[in-house]
C-alpha positions in Angstrom: -18.4 2.9 -31.1 -16.7 1.8 -28.0 -18.4 -0.8 -25.9 -19.2 0.0 -22.3 -16.6 -2.4 -20.8 -13.8 -0.5 -22.4 -14.2 2.3 -19.9 -13.0 -0.2 -17.2 -10.5 -2.3 -19.1 -10.1 -6.1 -19.5 -8.5 -8.5 -17.1 -8.0 -12.3 -16.5 -8.7 -13.9 -13.2 -7.2 -17.4 -12.5 -8.5 -19.2 -9.4 -6.3 -21.7 -7.6 -8.5 -23.5 -5.1 -6.0 -25.2 -2.8 -4.7 -24.2 0.6 -2.5 -25.9 3.1 -5.1 -25.3 5.8 -8.6 -23.7 5.9 -8.7 -20.5 7.9 -11.7 -20.3 10.2 -12.8 -16.8 9.0 -12.5 -17.7 5.3 -15.6 -18.1 3.0 -13.6 -18.2 -0.2 -13.7 -21.2 -2.5 -10.6 -22.9 -1.0 -9.9 -26.6 -0.3 -7.2 -28.6 1.4 -5.6 -31.3 -0.7 -2.4 -33.2 0.0 -1.9 -34.4 -3.5 -2.2 -32.1 -6.5 -1.4 -33.2 -10.1 0.2 -30.0 -11.2 0.5 -31.2 -14.8 -3.2 -32.1 -15.1 -4.2 -28.7 -13.6 -1.8 -26.8 -15.9 -3.4 -28.5 -18.9 -6.9 -27.6 -17.7 -6.1 -24.0 -17.2 -4.5 -23.7 -20.6 -7.5 -25.5 -22.2 -9.9 -23.1 -20.5 -7.9 -20.1 -21.5 -8.0 -21.2 -25.1 -11.8 -21.6 -24.9 -12.4 -18.2 -23.3 -10.0 -16.4 -25.6 -11.8 -17.9 -28.7 -14.9 -15.9 -27.6 -12.9 -12.7 -26.8 -10.6 -12.1 -29.7 -8.6 -8.9 -30.5 -8.5 -7.4 -27.1 -5.7 -5.7 -25.1 -5.2 -7.4 -21.7 -4.6 -5.0 -18.8 -4.0 -7.5 -16.0 -3.8 -11.1 -14.8 -4.6 -12.0 -11.2 -3.8 -15.3 -9.7 -6.1 -15.6 -6.7 -7.3 -18.4 -4.4 -6.9 -20.4 -2.3 -3.2 -20.1 -2.1 -1.7 -19.5 -5.6 1.8 -19.5 -4.1 1.3 -23.3 -4.0 1.2 -23.4 -7.8 4.3 -24.5 -9.7 6.0 -21.5 -11.2 6.1 -23.4 -14.5 2.3 -23.5 -14.4 2.1 -19.7 -13.8 4.6 -19.2 -16.6 2.6 -21.4 -19.0 -0.6 -19.4 -18.3 1.1 -16.1 -18.9 2.7 -17.2 -22.1 -0.6 -18.6 -23.4 -2.5 -15.4 -22.5 0.1 -13.4 -24.4 -0.5 -15.6 -27.4 -4.2 -14.8 -27.4 -4.2 -11.1 -26.4 -1.9 -8.1 -26.7 -0.5 -7.1 -23.3 -1.0 -3.4 -22.4 2.1 -1.3 -21.8 1.5 -1.2 -18.1 0.6 -4.8 -17.8 0.0 -6.0 -14.2 0.4 -9.6 -13.2 -0.4 -10.3 -9.6 -0.1 -13.4 -7.5 -1.5 -13.9 -4.0 0.9 -15.5 -1.6 1.1 -16.8 1.9 4.1 -15.4 3.7 5.6 -18.8 4.7 9.1 -19.9 3.9 8.0 -22.5 1.3 6.1 -20.0 -0.7 8.8 -17.3 -0.4 11.2 -19.8 -1.9 9.2 -19.7 -5.1 9.2 -15.9 -5.4 12.1 -15.8 -7.9 10.4 -18.4 -10.0 7.2 -16.4 -10.1 9.1 -13.3 -11.1 10.8 -15.2 -13.9 7.3 -16.4 -15.0 6.2 -12.8 -15.5 4.6 -11.9 -12.2 5.4 -8.3 -11.3 3.2 -7.8 -8.3 2.7 -10.0 -5.2 -0.1 -9.6 -2.6 0.7 -11.3 0.7 -1.8 -12.6 3.2 0.0 -11.4 6.4 -3.3 -10.8 8.3 -1.8 -9.8 11.6 1.5 -8.7 13.2 0.8 -10.5 16.5 1.6 -14.2 16.9 -1.2 -14.9 19.3 -3.7 -13.4 16.9 -2.2 -15.3 13.9 -2.9 -18.5 15.8 -6.5 -17.4 16.6 -7.0 -16.7 12.9 -5.8 -20.1 12.0 -2.7 -18.8 10.1 0.3 -21.2 9.8 3.0 -18.6 9.7 4.5 -16.5 12.4 5.2 -12.7 12.4 8.9 -13.4 12.0 8.2 -15.7 8.9 6.0 -13.0 7.5 8.6 -10.3 7.8 11.2 -12.6 6.3 9.0 -13.5 3.4 8.2 -9.8 2.8 11.9 -9.0 2.7 12.4 -11.7 0.0 9.4 -10.4 -1.9 10.7 -6.9 -2.1 14.0 -8.1 -3.6 12.0 -10.0 -6.3 9.2 -7.5 -7.1 8.9 -3.8 -7.5 5.3 -3.9 -6.2 4.4 -5.8 -3.0 1.1 -5.5 -1.2 -0.1 -7.2 2.0 -3.3 -7.7 3.8 -4.2 -7.1 7.5 -7.4 -7.9 9.4 -8.5 -5.6 12.2 -11.3 -5.6 14.7 -10.1 -8.9 16.0 -10.9 -10.6 19.3 -9.7 -8.5 22.3 -8.0 -6.0 20.0 -8.0 -2.4 21.4 -7.9 0.8 19.4 -4.4 1.4 20.7 -3.3 -2.1 19.7 -4.5 -1.5 16.1 -2.9 1.9 15.9 0.4 0.4 16.9 0.1 -2.5 14.6 -0.9 -0.3 11.6 2.1 1.9 12.2 4.4 -1.2 12.1 2.7 -2.3 8.9 3.2 1.2 7.3 6.9 1.0 8.2 7.1 -2.2 6.2 4.8 -1.2 3.3 6.1 -0.3 -0.1 3.1 1.1 -2.0 -0.1 -0.8 -1.1 -2.0 -2.1 1.8 -5.4 -4.0 2.0 -6.9 -3.5 5.5 -10.1 -5.5 6.2 -12.4 -5.4 9.2 -13.0 -9.0 10.4 -16.4 -10.1 9.4 -18.1 -13.3 10.7 -19.5 -15.1 7.6 -22.1 -17.9 7.8 -20.8 -21.3 7.0 -17.3 -20.6 8.3 -15.8 -22.1 11.4 -15.9 -18.6 13.0 -19.5 -18.3 11.9 -20.5 -21.6 13.5 -18.5 -20.7 16.7 -20.2 -17.3 16.9 -23.6 -18.8 16.5 -23.0 -21.1 19.5 -22.1 -18.0 21.6 -18.3 -18.4 21.3 -15.8 -16.0 19.7 -15.9 -13.6 22.6 -14.1 -10.3 22.7 -15.1 -9.0 19.3 -15.3 -5.2 19.3 -18.7 -3.6 19.2 -19.8 -1.4 16.3 -18.5 1.8 17.9 -15.0 0.5 18.5 -14.9 -1.0 15.0 -15.9 2.3 13.6 -13.2 4.0 15.6 -10.7 1.6 14.2 -11.8 2.3 10.7 -11.5 6.1 11.2 -8.0 5.6 12.8 -7.0 3.6 9.7 -7.9 6.4 7.4 -6.1 9.0 9.5 -2.9 7.0 9.9 -2.7 5.9 6.3 -3.4 9.4 5.0 -0.5 10.7 7.2 1.8 8.1 5.8 1.0 8.9 2.1 -1.2 5.8 1.5 -4.7 7.2 1.3 -7.7 5.0 0.7 -8.7 4.7 -3.0 -11.3 2.0 -2.1 -13.2 1.1 1.1 -10.5 -1.3 2.3 -7.5 -0.5 0.0 -4.8 2.1 0.4 -2.0 3.0 -2.0 0.6 5.6 -2.9 -0.3 7.6 -6.1 -0.2 5.3 -9.2 0.2 2.2 -7.1 -3.5 1.1 -7.0 -4.3 -2.5 -7.9 -5.0 -2.2 -11.6 -6.7 -5.5 -11.7 -9.1 -4.7 -8.9 -9.8 -1.3 -10.5 -11.2 -3.2 -13.5 -13.8 -4.7 -11.2 -14.6 -1.4 -9.5 -14.7 0.5 -12.8 -17.0 -2.2 -14.2 -14.7 -3.5 -17.0 -14.7 -7.0 -18.4 -12.8 -9.8 -16.8 -12.6 -13.5 -17.8 -12.6 -15.9 -14.9 -11.1 -19.4 -15.1 -10.6 -22.0 -12.3 -13.0 -23.6 -9.8 -15.7 -21.1 -8.7 -14.2 -18.2 -10.7 -16.7 -15.5 -11.7 -16.4 -13.3 -14.8 -18.1 -10.4 -16.6 -17.6 -10.6 -20.4 -19.2 -8.7 -23.3 -20.1 -11.0 -26.2 -21.7 -9.6 -29.4 -22.4 -6.3 -27.6 -24.1 -7.9 -24.6 -22.5 -8.3 -21.1 -22.7 -11.8 -19.5 -22.1 -13.1 -16.0 -20.1 -16.3 -16.0 -19.5 -18.8 -13.1 -17.3 -21.8 -13.2 -18.0 -25.1 -11.4 -17.1 -24.6 -7.8 -15.7 -27.9 -6.6 -12.2 -28.6 -7.9 -12.9 -32.1 -9.1 -16.1 -31.0 -10.8 -14.3 -28.1 -12.6 -11.4 -30.3 -13.6 -13.7 -32.9 -15.1 -15.9 -30.3 -16.8 -12.8 -28.6 -18.3 -11.5 -31.9 -19.6 -15.0 -32.4 -21.2 -14.7 -29.1 -23.0 -16.1 -26.3 -20.7 -15.4 -25.4 -17.1 -18.3 -22.9 -16.9 -21.3 -23.8 -14.8 -23.4 -20.8 -16.1 -23.3 -17.9 -18.5 -26.2 -15.5 -18.1 -26.9 -12.4 -20.1 -27.3 -9.3 -17.9 -30.1 -6.8 -18.4 -29.3 -3.1 -18.7 -30.8 -2.6 -15.2 -28.6 -5.3 -13.7 -25.5 -3.8 -15.3 -26.4 -0.3 -14.0 -26.9 -1.6 -10.5 -23.6 -3.6 -10.6 -21.8 -0.4 -11.8 -23.3 1.6 -9.0 -22.5 -1.1 -6.4 -18.9 -1.4 -7.5 -18.1 2.1 -8.5 -19.2 3.8 -5.3 -16.6 1.7 -3.4 -13.8 3.7 -5.0 -13.0 7.4 -4.2 -13.3 8.4 -7.8 -17.0 7.3 -7.8 -19.1 6.8 -11.0 -20.0 8.7 -14.1 -23.6 9.7 -14.0 -23.9 9.7 -17.8 -22.4 6.2 -18.0 -25.0 5.0 -15.4 -27.8 6.6 -17.5 -26.5 4.9 -20.7 -26.6 1.5 -18.9 -29.9 2.0 -17.1 -31.7 3.9 -19.8 -32.8 6.4 -17.1 -30.8 8.8 -15.0 -30.0 8.3 -11.4 -32.5 10.1 -9.2 -30.9 13.6 -8.7 -33.3 14.4 -5.9 -31.9 11.5 -3.8 -28.4 12.4 -4.8 -28.8 16.0 -3.8 -30.4 15.0 -0.4 -27.4 12.7 0.3 -25.0 15.5 -0.6 -26.8 17.9 1.8 -26.2 15.3 4.5 -22.5 15.3 3.6 -22.5 11.6 2.5 -21.8 12.1 -1.2 -20.2 14.6 -3.6 -22.2 15.4 -6.8 -20.7 17.2 -9.8 -22.0 17.6 -13.3 -21.1 14.0 -14.3 -19.8 12.3 -11.2 -21.1 10.9 -8.0 -18.7 9.8 -5.2 -19.0 8.9 -1.6 -17.4 11.1 1.1 -15.3 9.9 4.0 -18.3 10.2 6.2 -20.4 8.4 3.6 -18.1 5.4 3.5 -19.2 4.5 7.0 -22.8 4.1 5.8 -22.2 3.0 2.3 -24.7 0.2 2.4 -27.4 2.6 3.4 -26.4 5.0 0.6 -26.7 2.2 -2.0 -30.0 1.1 -0.6 -31.3 4.7 -1.0 -29.9 5.1 -4.6 -30.8 1.7 -6.1 -34.1 1.8 -8.0 -37.0 0.3 -6.2 -40.1 -0.2 -8.4 -42.3 -0.1 -5.3 -40.9 3.1 -3.9 -42.4 6.5 -4.8 
């Protein structure tokens, strides 16, 4: 009998924690370091890969994702060694996707051919803005011209190139964003990730905002208008949303990220990496040591994991709901019931459908375009609450 994770697939996430500079909006596990012992780090990743693969034998691997941080600061030889070792442990699927996140600077672009030769077949570039003033505000160290040049190099090396943009920035008008998005779509090959700027606690932007700075951020109504314009313009250009913030041409969705959203298994290695892995029929949440030096030392001692916790059926069902309703295909109601042991409350589902916020069929629940705008409220309504009648 197939295990639940097989309905979502199996991926490998490799976290590279280093950046040339820390962006003020970023709350990812990233660190600035001027000296990196690439050989020591390569050995640590390979050692961790061996350890993880020992617990997960006989699987087909659908994707590898090098995230960060700035993975385009990795030596291509390190990337190649990880890909080769992964292939030694697992069979690669026929449509194997190997993605590397990259900054669009000239140094990183100079490594693109090396990453292609290492086995990378998809690059995701952190462009973030097509306006030089806003790039400076966002703490980015590249210019628009450098980003465009790096993109042109990437598309000669890879069949699949995605890039990110952030909208709802300081002093950005709806007309500004419409114009910028059309420029991006003129560049785009098959995939765009379009994120609304969020102010996270513990970031430089978060601290500045708490002190009354960071003026000019759009209010909720203007941000909602920008989101709606994003859907309209991307639809018209043939890149509809398949997830809240991700747009792609047919068959060009990020296969790795779909593993997350479809609630498959993924092994995470590297500082702060998270994973979901099924061991002896039970799904576990894994977390690696967060600080680079701590992870490196722990790896050299035999295990880079900081925790490995078995998830209850209820926790798995809730995670499936939280992840699956982000994508347009939604969730399987029978799969949710198999995980939770009880069905999702059909009365609540039907009420949300009457409001035009979800679509309900015999075995699927998905969120409508109107519902995406209030997704958190939908999830709050659907998630089981022991104290609620």
